[in-house]
One Martini backbone bead per residue (centre of mass of N, CA, C, O) as a GRO file, in nm:
protein
  263
    1MET     BB    1  -0.523   1.554   0.092
    2ASN     BB    2  -0.793   1.468  -0.078
    3GLU     BB    3  -0.903   1.717  -0.339
    4THR     BB    4  -1.105   1.573  -0.488
    5SER     BB    5  -1.394   1.584  -0.614
    6PRO     BB    6  -1.681   1.407  -0.576
    7ARG     BB    7  -1.755   1.405  -0.875
    8LYS     BB    8  -1.486   1.301  -0.985
    9GLN     BB    9  -1.478   1.044  -0.817
   10ALA     BB   10  -1.739   0.920  -0.944
   11GLU     BB   11  -1.621   0.927  -1.253
   12THR     BB   12  -1.327   0.832  -1.145
   13ALA     BB   13  -1.067   0.644  -1.143
   14ILE     BB   14  -0.766   0.631  -0.979
   15LEU     BB   15  -0.729   0.336  -1.118
   16ARG     BB   16  -0.616   0.203  -1.450
   17ALA     BB   17  -0.603  -0.098  -1.628
   18GLU     BB   18  -0.497  -0.176  -1.975
   19ASN     BB   19  -0.385  -0.446  -2.104
   20LEU     BB   20  -0.166  -0.555  -1.915
   21GLU     BB   21   0.200  -0.595  -1.954
   22VAL     BB   22   0.470  -0.809  -1.818
   23ASP     BB   23   0.812  -0.857  -1.929
   24PHE     BB   24   1.061  -1.114  -1.833
   25ASP     BB   25   1.232  -1.253  -2.056
   26GLY     BB   26   0.938  -1.401  -2.152
   27PHE     BB   27   0.797  -1.352  -1.884
   28LYS     BB   28   0.455  -1.328  -1.784
   29ALA     BB   29   0.363  -1.160  -1.506
   30ILE     BB   30   0.163  -0.992  -1.693
   31LEU     BB   31  -0.169  -1.065  -1.855
   32GLY     BB   32  -0.423  -0.888  -1.966
   33LEU     BB   33  -0.483  -0.659  -1.754
   34ASP     BB   34  -0.780  -0.557  -1.579
   35PHE     BB   35  -0.807  -0.258  -1.371
   36GLN     BB   36  -1.005  -0.116  -1.092
   37LEU     BB   37  -0.998   0.191  -0.887
   38GLN     BB   38  -1.157   0.357  -0.650
   39TYR     BB   39  -1.224   0.601  -0.467
   40GLY     BB   40  -1.182   0.489  -0.129
   41GLU     BB   41  -1.053   0.221  -0.138
   42LEU     BB   42  -1.013  -0.120  -0.003
   43ARG     BB   43  -0.766  -0.333  -0.146
   44PHE     BB   44  -0.715  -0.674  -0.189
   45LEU     BB   45  -0.435  -0.885  -0.270
   46ILE     BB   46  -0.449  -1.215  -0.398
   47GLY     BB   47  -0.245  -1.519  -0.428
   48PRO     BB   48  -0.038  -1.714  -0.561
   49ASN     BB   49   0.246  -1.794  -0.663
   50GLY     BB   50   0.314  -1.577  -0.926
   51ALA     BB   51   0.050  -1.389  -0.986
   52GLY     BB   52   0.143  -1.052  -0.974
   53LYS     BB   53   0.115  -0.856  -0.731
   54THR     BB   54   0.392  -0.714  -0.701
   55THR     BB   55   0.412  -0.624  -0.995
   56LEU     BB   56   0.173  -0.433  -0.984
   57LEU     BB   57   0.301  -0.242  -0.777
   58ASP     BB   58   0.553  -0.180  -0.948
   59VAL     BB   59   0.395  -0.029  -1.168
   60ILE     BB   60   0.255   0.189  -0.995
   61CYS     BB   61   0.553   0.298  -0.877
   62GLY     BB   62   0.783   0.240  -1.127
   63LYS     BB   63   0.971  -0.020  -1.104
   64ALA     BB   64   0.788  -0.118  -1.340
   65LYS     BB   65   0.742  -0.180  -1.692
   66PRO     BB   66   0.536  -0.196  -1.940
   67SER     BB   67   0.499  -0.372  -2.256
   68LYS     BB   68   0.181  -0.328  -2.223
   69GLY     BB   69  -0.031  -0.092  -2.203
   70LYS     BB   70  -0.205   0.065  -1.917
   71MET     BB   71  -0.149   0.310  -1.640
   72LEU     BB   72  -0.393   0.500  -1.475
   73PHE     BB   73  -0.396   0.815  -1.306
   74LYS     BB   74  -0.671   0.992  -1.265
   75GLY     BB   75  -0.746   0.916  -1.591
   76HIS     BB   76  -0.447   1.059  -1.733
   77ILE     BB   77  -0.195   0.929  -1.595
   78ASP     BB   78   0.090   0.787  -1.727
   79ILE     BB   79   0.300   0.601  -1.546
   80ALA     BB   80   0.517   0.501  -1.761
   81ARG     BB   81   0.624   0.818  -1.798
   82HIS     BB   82   0.739   0.772  -1.504
   83GLN     BB   83   0.917   0.800  -1.231
   84GLU     BB   84   0.929   0.716  -0.909
   85HIS     BB   85   0.953   1.008  -0.786
   86GLN     BB   86   0.716   1.123  -0.954
   87ILE     BB   87   0.494   0.936  -0.848
   88ALA     BB   88   0.517   1.027  -0.556
   89GLN     BB   89   0.442   1.329  -0.626
   90LEU     BB   90   0.149   1.251  -0.738
   91GLY     BB   91   0.035   1.035  -0.489
   92ILE     BB   92   0.227   0.769  -0.441
   93GLY     BB   93   0.256   0.521  -0.189
   94ARG     BB   94   0.518   0.287  -0.064
   95LYS     BB   95   0.526  -0.025   0.113
   96PHE     BB   96   0.732  -0.250   0.204
   97GLN     BB   97   0.792  -0.524   0.386
   98ALA     BB   98   1.045  -0.392   0.476
   99PRO     BB   99   1.153  -0.173   0.686
  100SER     BB  100   1.240   0.189   0.617
  101ILE     BB  101   1.448   0.310   0.860
  102PHE     BB  102   1.600   0.515   1.112
  103MET     BB  103   1.737   0.360   1.380
  104THR     BB  104   1.909   0.613   1.523
  105LEU     BB  105   1.648   0.754   1.521
  106SER     BB  106   1.378   0.891   1.602
  107VAL     BB  107   1.053   0.890   1.549
  108LEU     BB  108   1.030   1.196   1.498
  109GLU     BB  109   1.268   1.219   1.297
  110ASN     BB  110   1.147   1.037   1.084
  111MET     BB  111   0.899   1.215   1.033
  112LEU     BB  112   1.051   1.474   0.956
  113LEU     BB  113   1.190   1.364   0.702
  114SER     BB  114   0.921   1.318   0.549
  115LEU     BB  115   0.805   1.606   0.570
  116LYS     BB  116   1.116   1.713   0.461
  117GLN     BB  117   1.214   1.566   0.176
  118ASN     BB  118   1.345   1.830   0.022
  119ARG     BB  119   1.566   1.788   0.225
  120GLY     BB  120   1.814   1.738   0.408
  121LEU     BB  121   1.895   1.571   0.682
  122LEU     BB  122   1.993   1.807   0.866
  123SER     BB  123   1.787   2.033   0.786
  124SER     BB  124   1.534   1.872   0.874
  125LEU     BB  125   1.616   1.875   1.191
  126ILE     BB  126   1.680   2.207   1.230
  127THR     BB  127   1.434   2.301   1.113
  128LYS     BB  128   1.169   2.469   1.167
  129THR     BB  129   0.849   2.427   1.258
  130THR     BB  130   0.534   2.453   1.193
  131SER     BB  131   0.221   2.442   1.307
  132GLU     BB  132   0.119   2.256   1.084
  133GLN     BB  133   0.342   2.040   1.114
  134ARG     BB  134   0.287   1.975   1.413
  135ASP     BB  135   0.000   1.875   1.368
  136LYS     BB  136   0.078   1.641   1.185
  137LEU     BB  137   0.257   1.490   1.381
  138VAL     BB  138   0.044   1.443   1.598
  139HIS     BB  139  -0.164   1.298   1.422
  140TYR     BB  140   0.019   1.055   1.307
  141LEU     BB  141   0.123   0.947   1.575
  142SER     BB  142  -0.158   0.875   1.679
  143MET     BB  143  -0.252   0.687   1.449
  144ILE     BB  144   0.009   0.480   1.495
  145GLY     BB  145   0.068   0.468   1.818
  146LEU     BB  146   0.352   0.676   1.890
  147SER     BB  147   0.341   0.920   2.091
  148ASN     BB  148   0.496   0.777   2.350
  149LYS     BB  149   0.764   0.721   2.127
  150SER     BB  150   0.899   0.979   1.986
  151LYS     BB  151   1.197   0.964   2.151
  152GLU     BB  152   1.258   0.699   2.042
  153LYS     BB  153   1.431   0.471   1.898
  154ALA     BB  154   1.361   0.287   1.623
  155GLY     BB  155   1.539   0.031   1.703
  156SER     BB  156   1.351  -0.027   1.976
  157LEU     BB  157   1.128  -0.132   1.830
  158SER     BB  158   0.902  -0.318   1.727
  159HIS     BB  159   0.804  -0.460   1.448
  160GLY     BB  160   0.526  -0.326   1.434
  161GLU     BB  161   0.622  -0.034   1.498
  162LYS     BB  162   0.800  -0.008   1.246
  163GLN     BB  163   0.570  -0.033   1.046
  164TRP     BB  164   0.406   0.210   1.148
  165LEU     BB  165   0.621   0.421   1.100
  166GLU     BB  166   0.637   0.390   0.794
  167ILE     BB  167   0.346   0.458   0.745
  168GLY     BB  168   0.365   0.742   0.870
  169MET     BB  169   0.582   0.847   0.663
  170LEU     BB  170   0.371   0.837   0.436
  171LEU     BB  171   0.121   0.989   0.549
  172ILE     BB  172   0.264   1.277   0.589
  173GLN     BB  173   0.257   1.307   0.261
  174GLU     BB  174  -0.031   1.260   0.151
  175PRO     BB  175  -0.141   1.038  -0.022
  176GLU     BB  176  -0.388   0.903  -0.232
  177LEU     BB  177  -0.208   0.639  -0.271
  178LEU     BB  178  -0.170   0.323  -0.100
  179LEU     BB  179   0.099   0.081  -0.076
  180LEU     BB  180   0.086  -0.255   0.067
  181ASP     BB  181   0.331  -0.503   0.172
  182GLU     BB  182   0.267  -0.702   0.408
  183PRO     BB  183   0.195  -0.551   0.697
  184ALA     BB  184   0.153  -0.831   0.892
  185ALA     BB  185   0.422  -0.945   0.883
  186GLY     BB  186   0.548  -1.085   1.185
  187MET     BB  187   0.317  -1.047   1.374
  188THR     BB  188   0.133  -1.024   1.622
  189ASP     BB  189  -0.190  -1.046   1.703
  190ALA     BB  190  -0.210  -0.758   1.817
  191GLU     BB  191  -0.069  -0.613   1.580
  192THR     BB  192  -0.260  -0.710   1.360
  193GLU     BB  193  -0.512  -0.575   1.470
  194LYS     BB  194  -0.398  -0.282   1.461
  195THR     BB  195  -0.343  -0.280   1.156
  196GLY     BB  196  -0.634  -0.313   1.062
  197GLU     BB  197  -0.736  -0.055   1.201
  198LEU     BB  198  -0.544   0.135   1.048
  199LEU     BB  199  -0.648   0.087   0.765
  200HIS     BB  200  -0.931   0.211   0.822
  201LYS     BB  201  -0.831   0.490   0.894
  202ILE     BB  202  -0.685   0.552   0.629
  203ASN     BB  203  -0.948   0.503   0.445
  204ASN     BB  204  -1.086   0.779   0.514
  205ASN     BB  205  -0.853   0.936   0.305
  206GLN     BB  206  -0.748   0.675   0.151
  207THR     BB  207  -0.633   0.485  -0.094
  208VAL     BB  208  -0.603   0.115  -0.081
  209ILE     BB  209  -0.338  -0.130  -0.125
  210VAL     BB  210  -0.321  -0.488  -0.044
  211VAL     BB  211  -0.076  -0.722   0.015
  212GLU     BB  212  -0.181  -1.057   0.119
  213HIS     BB  213  -0.144  -1.387   0.310
  214ASP     BB  214  -0.332  -1.349   0.549
  215MET     BB  215  -0.641  -1.480   0.563
  216GLU     BB  216  -0.747  -1.380   0.835
  217PHE     BB  217  -0.690  -1.082   0.781
  218VAL     BB  218  -0.866  -1.059   0.530
  219ARG     BB  219  -1.136  -1.149   0.653
  220GLN     BB  220  -1.142  -0.914   0.872
  221PHE     BB  221  -1.051  -0.637   0.671
  222ALA     BB  222  -1.182  -0.671   0.409
  223LYS     BB  223  -1.375  -0.543   0.139
  224THR     BB  224  -1.202  -0.591  -0.127
  225VAL     BB  225  -1.120  -0.862  -0.356
  226THR     BB  226  -0.827  -0.968  -0.545
  227VAL     BB  227  -0.767  -1.238  -0.760
  228MET     BB  228  -0.463  -1.378  -0.858
  229HIS     BB  229  -0.354  -1.550  -1.178
  230GLU     BB  230  -0.113  -1.563  -1.393
  231GLY     BB  231  -0.137  -1.228  -1.435
  232SER     BB  232  -0.443  -1.234  -1.354
  233ILE     BB  233  -0.784  -1.202  -1.305
  234LEU     BB  234  -1.008  -1.419  -1.140
  235ARG     BB  235  -1.135  -1.239  -0.890
  236GLU     BB  236  -1.407  -1.032  -0.754
  237GLY     BB  237  -1.482  -0.926  -0.411
  238THR     BB  238  -1.580  -1.051  -0.150
  239MET     BB  239  -1.480  -1.284   0.069
  240GLN     BB  240  -1.735  -1.452   0.033
  241ASP     BB  241  -1.721  -1.476  -0.271
  242ILE     BB  242  -1.439  -1.608  -0.284
  243GLN     BB  243  -1.499  -1.865  -0.102
  244GLN     BB  244  -1.743  -1.961  -0.313
  245ASP     BB  245  -1.533  -2.007  -0.537
  246ASP     BB  246  -1.426  -2.274  -0.718
  247LYS     BB  247  -1.176  -2.166  -0.869
  248VAL     BB  248  -1.032  -2.047  -0.627
  249ALA     BB  249  -1.017  -2.310  -0.466
  250GLU     BB  250  -0.846  -2.463  -0.674
  251VAL     BB  251  -0.590  -2.241  -0.700
  252TYR     BB  252  -0.592  -2.164  -0.369
  253LEU     BB  253  -0.774  -2.207  -0.107
  254GLY     BB  254  -0.787  -2.522  -0.130
  255ARG     BB  255  -0.475  -2.569  -0.124
  256ARG     BB  256  -0.415  -2.290   0.083
  257GLY     BB  257  -0.646  -2.232   0.339
  258GLU     BB  258  -0.487  -2.115   0.541
  259ARG     BB  259  -0.334  -1.851   0.688
  260HIS     BB  260  -0.115  -1.910   0.468
  261ALA     BB  261   0.054  -1.799   0.164
  262GLY     BB  262   0.184  -1.745  -0.122
  263ASP     BB  263   0.320  -1.494  -0.349
   0.00000   0.00000   0.00000
């Protein structure tokens, strides 16, 4: 869990981008972006196609490197100086849109692999678990709502359950910052509702950034929203603030203000 002292949390943003720029062969996917995320936040990123939302997540997890500026984690760690696996070890977990799980293994076995990720596949499954590890497994299986399906093959789960399993596989590693890319995409209404509730449970212990296109989902579950446009931040605030902003309505909500919008 997050062991940073309350005093340090109050003084330091967990994530801060300073004049960030990402250049893909002359195309500025992110341009002059300043961004700050406080410990304990649940932040939604929205914006039209090509706004730079996914690129921002790519920089945070090390998949993309900035051509200019800085991305600082916990006030002093320059993310650009680290590789993806190192950033994961620092305490940043990312879930991509498509679930990445072992379909032929059980739900429990998938969780075990994440819990013992420093071991090989076979040794992770046959090595005995400690009482502390078993407690973690029970806790996170309950959190993601899959306790009663722990022995079922991951491939037999519904789309929403597969998404929750992958989120659980990240949570059991206990990152301080969790990045989720369209967690509600393709879900039924009931699954979407449960996913929103899960986000709020996760946010009790982790800082969370969510890229989402389902505006109804954002309206229902967002606490703070950042609107991106053409690689920069257009507006930040509550969903009510965002909906009442004329500029946001012009470039995004007004143009495609229905349930879904482009990436």
